N, C-alpha and C positions, 0 to 999 in steps of 0.2 A: 954236249953239256959236260962240264967238268965236275968231278966228285967234290963234295963238301963234307968235311970231317964232323962226325958226331951229331948229325941232324937226321931225325926220323921223318921230318916234314919240312919242306921249304916253302915259305910264304913269299910269293912273288907278285909284282905289279907290272902290268903291261903299259906300253906307251901309246897304244891306240893305232899304231901304224899297221900297214899290210905289207908283208907279214909282220906280226907284232914282235917287239923286242922286250924281253922280260928282265927285270932287275930284282934280285933277291933282297928282301927287306928284313927277313927274320928266319932263323932256323929253330924249329920247335922240336923238343925232345919227347914231350908227352902231349898227345892230341886226343881229342874226342870230337867226332863228327856225328851229328844227329840229323836225320832227314825225316820229316813228318809230313803226312798227307792225311788230313782229317776230313771225312765227308760231312756234308751239311745234312743234319737230321731234320726232316720235315714231318715227323710223326705227329698226328693229331688224335683227338678222341674218336674220330671217324675212321681210323686206320684199322679197326677190328683187331687190336692187340698185336699187330705186326709193326715192326720198325720200317719207316720209309726214308729213303735217302734221295736227295735231289741229284738227278743225273747230270754229269758234266760240271758239277760245282764242288768246291772244297777249299780248305785252307791249307796252304803248303808253306813250310818253313825249313830253313837249314840253319843249324847252329854249329859253329866251330869254336872250340875252346882249346887252349894250349899253353904250355910253359916252355921256356927255352932261352935262347940268346937273341938279342937284337943286333 
């Protein structure tokens, strides 16, 4: 892969082939990546004052924000 000037993060898209071929669609100078995994709280009045979490379940999200050159 060749170097690209002034980019902290390269946003690429693949063509779906095996092996995939990627095309750079943007070069971002400032980026923020947030990964969240929130468990599902199933606490009830019968929990005896303890928090209860549903095993194997949760809400997952990934957010990418950035600014740069297209």
